[in-house]
Backbone as CSV, one residue per row, in Angstrom:
resi,resn,N_x,N_y,N_z,CA_x,CA_y,CA_z,C_x,C_y,C_z
1,MET,109.057,116.837,76.536,109.678,117.126,77.825,108.763,118.053,78.633
2,ILE,108.658,117.817,79.920,107.834,118.619,80.802,108.539,119.968,81.051
3,SER,107.746,121.044,81.172,108.342,122.352,81.430,108.890,122.413,82.848
4,GLU,109.809,123.332,83.088,110.396,123.465,84.426,109.340,123.849,85.447
5,GLU,108.440,124.766,85.060,107.399,125.203,85.995,106.481,124.048,86.370
6,GLN,106.031,123.265,85.383,105.139,122.149,85.676,105.870,121.059,86.449
7,PHE,107.133,120.867,86.159,107.918,119.868,86.889,107.944,120.198,88.380
8,LEU,108.217,121.447,88.702,108.352,121.842,90.098,107.014,121.903,90.825
9,THR,105.921,122.138,90.082,104.618,122.280,90.733,103.790,121.004,90.749
10,SER,104.082,120.053,89.857,103.248,118.852,89.779,103.990,117.564,90.141
11,VAL,105.313,117.608,90.229,106.094,116.426,90.608,106.566,116.643,92.038
12,PHE,105.947,115.951,93.003,106.181,116.278,94.406,107.623,116.075,94.844
13,TRP,108.332,115.123,94.228,109.694,114.825,94.672,110.746,115.702,94.005
14,ALA,110.313,116.593,93.112,111.273,117.448,92.410,112.107,118.286,93.376
15,GLN,111.445,118.820,94.407,112.143,119.693,95.347,113.162,118.948,96.200
16,GLU,113.079,117.627,96.250,114.001,116.846,97.086,115.369,116.648,96.436
17,LEU,115.458,116.888,95.140,116.704,116.644,94.412,117.570,117.897,94.326
18,PRO,118.878,117.734,94.303,119.756,118.874,94.013,119.438,119.428,92.623
19,ARG,119.843,120.653,92.371,119.471,121.345,91.138,119.874,120.573,89.879
20,ASP,121.095,120.039,89.844,121.532,119.337,88.641,120.729,118.056,88.415
21,GLU,120.354,117.391,89.506,119.546,116.177,89.381,118.114,116.507,88.991
22,GLN,117.610,117.627,89.466,116.285,118.082,89.044,116.234,118.222,87.523
23,GLU,117.249,118.871,86.963,117.258,119.101,85.525,117.390,117.781,84.768
24,ARG,118.190,116.880,85.264,118.335,115.560,84.629,116.983,114.843,84.629
25,ALA,116.287,114.870,85.773,114.980,114.222,85.875,113.964,114.885,84.956
26,ARG,113.951,116.208,84.954,112.972,116.931,84.132,113.119,116.580,82.659
27,ARG,114.352,116.496,82.180,114.582,116.183,80.767,114.189,114.750,80.422
28,GLY,114.033,113.910,81.462,113.634,112.521,81.210,112.145,112.279,81.300
29,ILE,111.359,113.340,81.531,109.912,113.183,81.715,109.129,113.692,80.507
30,THR,108.169,112.888,80.070,107.197,113.311,79.056,105.797,113.159,79.635
31,LEU,104.846,113.850,79.037,103.459,113.802,79.489,102.611,113.020,78.492
32,ARG,101.591,112.352,79.012,100.679,111.573,78.164,99.284,111.652,78.757
33,THR,98.277,111.694,77.891,96.891,111.702,78.344,96.233,110.361,78.022
34,VAL,95.534,109.795,79.009,94.836,108.521,78.852,93.343,108.786,79.022
35,GLU,92.550,108.401,78.052,91.113,108.657,78.114,90.424,107.710,79.096
36,ALA,89.289,108.132,79.619,88.525,107.321,80.564,88.182,105.961,79.961
37,GLY,88.423,104.902,80.712,88.129,103.551,80.250,89.248,102.900,79.465
38,ALA,90.327,103.644,79.204,91.458,103.089,78.447,92.529,102.564,79.407
39,TYR,93.259,101.573,78.957,94.341,101.009,79.750,95.629,101.783,79.494
40,LEU,96.293,102.164,80.565,97.631,102.733,80.455,98.646,101.598,80.362
41,ILE,98.432,100.549,81.144,99.334,99.395,81.183,98.506,98.128,81.268
42,HIS,98.871,97.109,80.503,98.276,95.787,80.613,99.225,94.852,81.360
43,ARG,98.648,93.922,82.082,99.472,92.905,82.734,100.327,92.193,81.691
44,GLY,101.608,92.054,81.978,102.527,91.425,81.036,103.315,92.400,80.192
45,ASP,102.916,93.695,80.203,103.659,94.698,79.449,105.054,94.892,80.032
46,ARG,106.013,95.180,79.164,107.332,95.588,79.635,107.250,97.040,80.062
47,ILE,107.814,97.371,81.197,107.740,98.720,81.734,108.982,99.506,81.352
48,ASP,108.777,100.633,80.674,109.895,101.478,80.255,109.881,102.843,80.929
49,ASN,108.926,103.055,81.868,108.820,104.351,82.519,108.384,104.190,83.980
50,TRP,108.815,105.126,84.785,108.232,105.306,86.115,107.119,106.319,85.936
51,THR,105.937,106.031,86.470,104.746,106.789,86.108,104.179,107.559,87.291
52,GLY,103.827,108.816,87.039,103.172,109.645,88.044,101.859,110.194,87.511
53,VAL,100.848,110.271,88.370,99.549,110.810,87.978,99.564,112.323,88.193
54,VAL,99.335,113.079,87.131,99.288,114.542,87.224,97.869,114.993,87.536
55,THR,96.913,114.547,86.738,95.496,114.816,86.980,94.708,113.560,86.651
56,GLY,93.522,113.402,87.252,92.678,112.252,86.957,92.775,111.173,88.019
57,LEU,92.470,109.948,87.621,92.445,108.833,88.571,92.651,107.515,87.828
58,LEU,93.580,106.705,88.302,93.845,105.385,87.731,93.445,104.300,88.716
59,ARG,93.154,103.112,88.178,92.848,101.947,89.010,93.872,100.861,88.747
60,LEU,94.521,100.405,89.814,95.467,99.300,89.734,94.730,98.017,90.087
61,GLY,94.710,97.051,89.188,93.969,95.823,89.459,94.261,94.752,88.438
62,SER,93.375,93.779,88.373,93.532,92.679,87.424,92.180,92.052,87.158
63,ILE,92.139,91.187,86.174,90.926,90.433,85.828,91.194,88.961,86.124
64,THR,90.331,88.340,86.933,90.515,86.936,87.269,90.163,86.058,86.069
65,THR,90.492,84.772,86.165,90.198,83.844,85.073,88.695,83.713,84.837
66,SER,87.902,84.019,85.862,86.445,83.963,85.711,85.864,85.252,85.166
67,GLY,86.723,86.247,84.940,86.266,87.515,84.371,85.924,88.589,85.383
68,LYS,86.202,88.346,86.657,85.893,89.332,87.690,87.014,90.355,87.800
69,ALA,86.625,91.641,87.848,87.604,92.709,88.007,87.933,92.878,89.490
70,VAL,89.222,92.851,89.808,89.684,93.003,91.189,90.532,94.264,91.280
71,THR,90.214,95.138,92.231,90.955,96.381,92.422,91.903,96.252,93.603
72,TYR,93.157,96.663,93.405,94.147,96.639,94.478,94.397,98.032,95.052
73,ALA,94.278,99.051,94.218,94.528,100.405,94.714,94.025,101.430,93.714
74,GLY,93.657,102.597,94.232,93.406,103.755,93.395,94.677,104.584,93.345
75,LEU,94.953,105.178,92.193,96.173,105.960,92.000,95.756,107.394,91.676
76,PRO,95.736,108.274,92.685,95.260,109.647,92.510,96.382,110.585,92.074
77,PRO,96.073,111.870,91.850,97.111,112.836,91.484,98.250,112.890,92.491
78,SER,99.462,113.048,91.984,100.750,113.112,92.680,101.268,111.753,93.111
79,CYS,100.543,110.667,92.788,100.996,109.315,93.108,101.915,108.800,91.990
80,TRP,103.105,108.299,92.369,104.040,107.678,91.421,104.111,106.184,91.703
81,PHE,104.186,105.381,90.659,104.145,103.933,90.837,104.933,103.231,89.733
82,GLY,105.207,101.936,89.974,105.885,101.115,88.979,107.371,100.960,89.200
83,GLU,107.875,101.487,90.341,109.310,101.381,90.586,109.755,99.929,90.774
84,GLY,108.873,99.089,91.327,109.239,97.687,91.533,109.526,96.962,90.235
85,SER,108.657,97.162,89.251,108.852,96.498,87.958,110.121,96.980,87.266
86,LEU,110.445,98.284,87.420,111.665,98.811,86.819,112.912,98.257,87.514
87,LEU,112.866,98.212,88.838,114.032,97.739,89.578,114.285,96.251,89.350
88,LYS,113.195,95.472,89.233,113.344,94.033,89.014,113.435,93.683,87.533
89,ASP,113.167,94.671,86.673,113.183,94.467,85.221,112.321,93.281,84.828
90,GLU,111.080,93.323,85.275,110.138,92.257,84.967,108.874,92.835,84.360
91,PRO,108.083,92.023,83.642,106.823,92.520,83.080,105.883,92.980,84.184
92,ARG,104.996,93.907,83.827,104.036,94.427,84.796,103.101,93.314,85.255
93,GLN,102.854,93.236,86.561,102.044,92.169,87.128,100.561,92.521,87.219
94,TYR,100.209,93.796,86.974,98.816,94.225,87.120,98.431,95.163,85.986
95,ASP,97.128,95.291,85.783,96.611,96.246,84.817,96.482,97.619,85.475
96,VAL,96.619,98.673,84.668,96.378,100.030,85.136,95.396,100.686,84.167
97,LEU,94.214,101.020,84.676,93.107,101.525,83.877,92.756,102.938,84.316
98,ALA,92.445,103.812,83.362,92.017,105.174,83.678,90.520,105.171,83.993
99,LEU,90.158,105.592,85.199,88.744,105.692,85.563,88.122,106.970,85.013
100,ARG,88.949,107.949,84.756,88.517,109.187,84.108,89.678,109.708,83.272
101,ARG,89.446,110.743,82.489,90.531,111.282,81.659,91.696,111.669,82.560
102,THR,92.862,111.110,82.287,93.996,111.223,83.205,95.261,111.629,82.460
103,GLN,95.990,112.580,83.039,97.288,112.944,82.491,98.360,112.333,83.375
104,VAL,99.319,111.676,82.745,100.407,111.047,83.499,101.741,111.621,83.052
105,ALA,102.700,111.598,83.973,104.085,111.960,83.681,104.896,110.674,83.622
106,LEU,105.734,110.535,82.619,106.499,109.313,82.406,107.992,109.636,82.479
107,LEU,108.656,109.103,83.501,110.105,109.241,83.635,110.749,108.028,82.975
108,ASN,111.517,108.239,81.926,112.012,107.095,81.151,112.980,106.220,81.945
109,ARG,113.094,104.982,81.498,113.886,103.965,82.196,115.333,104.403,82.414
110,ALA,115.955,104.981,81.401,117.371,105.352,81.502,117.579,106.401,82.592
111,THR,116.701,107.398,82.638,116.842,108.449,83.647,116.543,107.904,85.031
112,PHE,115.524,107.051,85.137,115.195,106.434,86.424,116.409,105.692,86.982
113,HIS,117.052,104.889,86.151,118.189,104.100,86.631,119.408,104.974,86.904
114,TRP,119.569,106.053,86.137,120.678,106.970,86.432,120.482,107.587,87.813
115,LEU,119.257,108.037,88.112,118.976,108.617,89.424,119.144,107.569,90.519
116,TYR,118.673,106.367,90.244,118.792,105.287,91.231,120.255,104.986,91.562
117,GLU,121.114,105.047,90.579,122.523,104.702,90.769,123.376,105.872,91.261
118,ASN,122.876,107.114,91.109,123.716,108.268,91.415,123.157,109.239,92.450
119,SER,121.869,109.161,92.759,121.243,110.153,93.625,120.846,109.560,94.976
120,VAL,121.476,110.047,96.042,121.100,109.608,97.383,119.678,110.059,97.706
121,ALA,119.328,111.285,97.314,117.986,111.815,97.586,116.908,110.974,96.894
122,PHE,117.181,110.558,95.667,116.213,109.747,94.928,116.058,108.368,95.563
123,ASP,117.172,107.781,96.008,117.103,106.463,96.655,116.313,106.532,97.955
124,ARG,116.485,107.600,98.714,115.707,107.764,99.937,114.226,107.881,99.624
125,LEU,113.922,108.590,98.547,112.531,108.707,98.108,111.943,107.342,97.783
126,LEU,112.673,106.525,97.027,112.173,105.207,96.650,111.945,104.320,97.870
127,VAL,112.890,104.337,98.808,112.733,103.529,100.025,111.489,103.967,100.789
128,ARG,111.278,105.267,100.903,110.109,105.783,101.617,108.809,105.360,100.938
129,LEU,108.759,105.455,99.613,107.555,105.085,98.878,107.289,103.586,98.970
130,ILE,108.320,102.771,98.772,108.140,101.315,98.812,107.708,100.869,100.199
131,ASN,108.288,101.442,101.230,107.918,101.097,102.600,106.468,101.475,102.895
132,GLU,106.065,102.647,102.463,104.691,103.095,102.698,103.698,102.254,101.912
133,ARG,104.047,101.923,100.675,103.140,101.128,99.843,102.986,99.708,100.400
134,LEU,104.074,99.146,100.920,104.002,97.821,101.517,103.044,97.830,102.703
135,GLY,103.170,98.837,103.561,102.260,98.938,104.698,100.820,99.110,104.259
136,GLN,100.614,99.846,103.195,99.270,100.074,102.687,98.639,98.780,102.185
137,PHE,99.396,97.977,101.478,98.839,96.737,100.942,98.608,95.695,102.035
138,ILE,99.479,95.651,103.029,99.246,94.742,104.145,97.970,95.129,104.878
139,ALA,97.778,96.427,105.076,96.562,96.907,105.728,95.328,96.575,104.896
140,GLN,95.450,96.637,103.575,94.309,96.337,102.720,93.876,94.878,102.855
141,VAL,94.845,93.967,102.954,94.504,92.557,103.158,93.729,92.382,104.454
142,GLU,94.203,93.046,105.507,93.504,92.975,106.793,92.097,93.548,106.691
143,HIS,91.957,94.682,106.029,90.646,95.324,105.913,89.659,94.455,105.143
144,ASP,90.147,93.845,104.049,89.265,93.005,103.236,88.749,91.799,104.026
145,ARG,89.537,91.345,105.000,89.162,90.149,105.746,88.392,90.457,107.026
146,THR,88.487,91.689,107.524,87.901,91.975,108.833,86.825,93.051,108.834
147,LEU,86.759,93.892,107.798,85.831,95.020,107.824,84.609,94.770,106.963
148,ASP,83.500,95.420,107.328,82.298,95.367,106.506,82.429,96.373,105.366
149,SER,81.367,96.503,104.558,81.437,97.369,103.375,81.688,98.824,103.751
150,ALA,81.120,99.285,104.861,81.329,100.675,105.277,82.798,100.920,105.609
151,GLY,83.397,99.986,106.322,84.805,100.126,106.667,85.692,100.099,105.446
152,ARG,85.365,99.249,104.464,86.203,99.154,103.261,86.099,100.428,102.426
153,VAL,84.910,100.999,102.326,84.750,102.252,101.581,85.552,103.358,102.261
154,ALA,85.446,103.448,103.591,86.170,104.482,104.331,87.677,104.333,104.133
155,ARG,88.199,103.123,104.245,89.642,102.908,104.113,90.101,103.155,102.680
156,SER,89.288,102.779,101.700,89.664,103.009,100.304,89.781,104.501,100.020
157,LEU,88.840,105.279,100.561,88.914,106.731,100.388,90.137,107.294,101.100
158,ALA,90.350,106.851,102.334,91.476,107.364,103.110,92.807,107.074,102.424
159,SER,92.917,105.915,101.762,94.182,105.542,101.121,94.544,106.482,99.982
160,LEU,93.542,107.137,99.380,93.814,108.080,98.306,94.501,109.341,98.818
161,PHE,94.383,109.587,100.119,94.927,110.806,100.719,96.160,110.502,101.575
162,ASN,96.888,109.450,101.223,98.111,109.104,101.946,99.149,110.215,101.730
163,PRO,99.598,110.888,102.796,100.491,112.044,102.636,101.891,111.687,102.142
164,VAL,102.273,110.412,102.207,103.581,110.001,101.704,103.497,109.642,100.221
165,ILE,102.478,108.882,99.855,102.337,108.415,98.474,101.736,109.485,97.567
166,SER,100.794,110.269,98.092,100.116,111.296,97.287,100.086,112.623,98.040
167,PRO,101.252,113.247,98.239,101.324,114.427,99.106,100.687,115.689,98.554
168,PHE,100.373,115.741,97.260,99.775,116.941,96.681,98.251,116.861,96.619
169,MET,97.649,115.898,97.301,96.218,115.667,97.159,95.348,116.754,97.777
170,GLY,95.784,117.379,98.860,94.911,118.309,99.556,93.827,117.553,100.298
171,SER,92.599,118.084,100.308,91.507,117.422,101.020,90.342,117.048,100.109
172,HIS,90.449,117.339,98.814,89.342,117.073,97.884,89.808,116.210,96.731
173,ILE,88.915,115.318,96.271,89.175,114.545,95.059,87.913,114.484,94.220
174,ASP,88.074,114.664,92.918,86.969,114.478,91.989,86.823,112.983,91.731
175,ILE,85.749,112.408,92.231,85.534,110.968,92.115,84.045,110.686,92.215
176,SER,83.555,109.769,91.414,82.129,109.437,91.424,81.849,108.294,92.393
177,GLN,80.588,108.100,92.717,80.209,106.980,93.587,80.523,105.649,92.920
178,GLU,80.373,105.583,91.618,80.703,104.353,90.895,82.196,104.043,91.014
179,GLU,83.033,105.083,90.903,84.475,104.892,91.018,84.860,104.470,92.436
180,ILE,84.216,105.071,93.432,84.465,104.676,94.822,84.094,103.214,95.029
181,GLY,82.967,102.808,94.460,82.556,101.408,94.551,83.574,100.465,93.928
182,LEU,84.121,100.860,92.768,85.137,100.031,92.110,86.378,99.875,92.983
183,LEU,86.812,100.962,93.599,88.016,100.919,94.424,87.814,100.108,95.694
184,ALA,86.580,100.157,96.250,86.311,99.460,97.513,85.750,98.060,97.306
185,GLY,85.431,97.713,96.070,84.878,96.391,95.792,83.439,96.243,96.233
186,VAL,82.653,97.339,96.133,81.237,97.295,96.490,80.426,97.889,95.339
187,SER,79.113,97.713,95.389,78.250,98.258,94.347,78.080,99.768,94.524
188,ARG,77.594,100.422,93.490,77.344,101.868,93.574,76.319,102.199,94.649
189,PRO,75.181,101.455,94.752,74.219,101.763,95.827,74.833,101.645,97.216
190,VAL,75.686,100.651,97.410,76.347,100.505,98.717,77.282,101.683,98.957
191,ALA,78.047,102.070,97.941,78.941,103.216,98.085,78.159,104.476,98.425
192,ASN,77.012,104.662,97.781,76.165,105.820,98.050,75.694,105.819,99.503
193,ARG,75.235,104.672,99.983,74.750,104.568,101.363,75.859,104.865,102.364
194,VAL,77.041,104.303,102.106,78.146,104.491,103.034,78.607,105.948,103.036
195,LEU,78.652,106.569,101.875,79.069,107.974,101.809,78.130,108.865,102.615
196,GLN,76.837,108.578,102.541,75.884,109.345,103.352,76.123,109.101,104.843
197,GLU,76.443,107.865,105.187,76.736,107.515,106.577,77.977,108.251,107.067
198,LEU,79.015,108.296,106.237,80.256,108.971,106.607,80.066,110.479,106.698
199,GLU,79.190,111.009,105.860,78.907,112.444,105.913,78.166,112.802,107.201
200,LYS,77.197,111.986,107.591,76.466,112.223,108.833,77.392,112.139,110.047
201,ALA,78.429,111.308,109.942,79.389,111.166,111.037,80.404,112.307,111.063
202,GLY,80.339,113.208,110.063,81.231,114.363,110.030,82.617,114.081,109.497
203,LEU,82.775,112.962,108.775,84.098,112.592,108.274,84.402,113.180,106.904
204,LEU,83.361,113.445,106.124,83.565,113.973,104.780,82.341,114.766,104.345
205,ARG,82.480,115.428,103.214,81.363,116.154,102.621,81.206,115.700,101.179
206,ASN,80.015,115.184,100.845,79.730,114.767,99.484,79.411,115.995,98.641
207,GLU,80.086,116.106,97.504,79.871,117.226,96.605,79.631,116.682,95.208
208,GLY,79.104,117.508,94.350,78.801,117.056,92.999,80.032,116.540,92.289
209,GLY,80.104,115.235,92.089,81.232,114.638,91.372,82.507,114.539,92.171
210,GLY,82.403,114.670,93.495,83.621,114.571,94.294,83.358,114.459,95.783
211,VAL,84.436,114.361,96.544,84.366,114.213,97.994,85.435,115.100,98.627
212,THR,85.058,115.798,99.686,86.021,116.568,100.476,86.151,115.915,101.851
213,ILE,87.377,115.603,102.239,87.628,114.936,103.515,87.683,115.982,104.634
214,LEU,86.922,115.730,105.688,86.878,116.643,106.833,87.682,116.108,108.018
215,ASP,87.765,114.789,108.161,88.496,114.189,109.281,89.187,112.919,108.792
216,LEU,90.397,113.091,108.253,91.110,111.966,107.646,91.489,110.922,108.678
217,GLU,91.877,111.345,109.865,92.310,110.387,110.905,91.171,109.449,111.291
218,ARG,89.996,109.980,111.496,88.843,109.137,111.847,88.428,108.261,110.674
219,LEU,88.569,108.784,109.465,88.220,108.000,108.279,89.133,106.787,108.164
220,ARG,90.408,106.953,108.508,91.371,105.850,108.420,91.009,104.694,109.357
221,TYR,90.357,104.989,110.455,90.065,103.948,111.456,88.578,103.648,111.560
222,TYR,87.814,104.108,110.591,86.361,103.899,110.644,86.044,102.401,110.556
223,GLY,85.181,101.941,111.432,84.769,100.539,111.409,85.452,99.693,112.448
224,GLU,86.459,100.239,113.134,87.123,99.472,114.181,86.398,99.665,115.514
């Protein structure tokens, strides 16, 4: 079980619940560490938890029949995901891989459904997250079809700092150029070139093993 202090400081939606619901949720959460390169979830797995990223970085994607890895989203700290599979009670449709050593919080199925059936605050949270995620994925389809590699790298980075989906992100993320390339669907050299371009434009600052965002609004619309 997660401690009360860690629950309140690392689970962004904890403060939205009444006190009794907070305690119910806290007692339903356990922590797990996933090593870099390991799968947290495989496509086809039955989902028994709603999952939140505490530290680290996950990649949501799949492997095509030809063996090509396809990335749909990066899952940074404070991002919670998997509510769709729990609500529909269906096997997971995508793989979830740890790009670096990652700690996750797991809210068990029984507690998730109790909150869903009894908590107005929790239901509002789910609607907000699902609505924001839907808009994000629709935008990603548009970006993949209309933007060049620079635009895709910029949008992939910006999506990690979505204030609704990942509100505890701040302005910095520990992420490598290789990881950025994986999320944007470009090679590491291309990611390196684009990051230098974005830094010269004043949108971000490249740091050892990470990136600090200086102008998130411009980064979101870069390439248009």
